N, C-alpha and C positions, 0 to 999 in steps of 0.2 A: 154694384155700383156697374153699369155696362160702359167698357172702354173699347177703345182701337188700339191697335198695337202698332205703334210707328215703325218700329223694325221689321215687323212682317210684312208691314205696307210696302218699305222700300225695299226689301228682300226679294218682294215680286216686281220691282221696277216699277212701281206706281209711284205716283206723286203724291205724298202723304196730305199736303194741304187741300189739294183737289180732291182726293178720297173721303177726307172728313166734311168737305162742305156739300151741302145739297140745298135745295131749296126750303126743305123742313129744317135744316141743322145748320144754320148761317153763322156760327160761331162755335168756336173749341178752344179748350184749354189745355195745355200739357203740363205734366208732373212727372216726377221721378218716382220710380218704382219703390224706393227705398222709405218714401214719405208714408205710404199706408201701411206697407211692411213694419214699420217701426211703432205702429199704432198697433200690431196684432193682428191686424188684416191680411188676408190672404190675396193673392195677385195671380192671375194665371191666364192660359189661353184657353179660351172656349168659344171656340169657332162655331158659326150658325150656318144654316144652308145658302142663306144669301150674303154672307160676311164672313169670310174665312180669316179675317184677321182681327175678329172679335175677342175679348179678353172679359175680365170679370175681376171686380174687387168684391170678395165675398166677407162675410163677420158680422159681428154687431157694432153697427153705427150709432154713435153717441153724438150730439150736437157738438160737444169738444172734439171728437175724431173729425167730425166733417169739417168744421173750423180751421183744422188743422191741416187738412189737405187742400182746402181753400186758400189757405196762407202760404203754402208749397206751389201752389199753382200760378201758371203766367200765361196770358194769350198765346195760342198758337195761331187761330185765326181770329181775330179781334172783331168785335162787334163796336162800332164808332159809338163813342160817349158813354159806354157801358166799363165800369171797373170790376177787375176781379177780386179783389179782397177789401 
């Protein structure tokens, strides 16, 4: 699962809401890193040439693990009339 690391974005003195919002990505959710880690998934920094704040969640995703992360998520940049969980 591809993620952007809010702490890294903010340490670069960028506005996280602006950084994660583009014409292609109009909404985003946020969750604490302990949510996927508690499911046995790995979370870490994985910079890309065009995104130094990129991270990744690695591991074997099951429907139950995906649902658990979804339930631990909340809107960071909301899409109107769309529920997270």
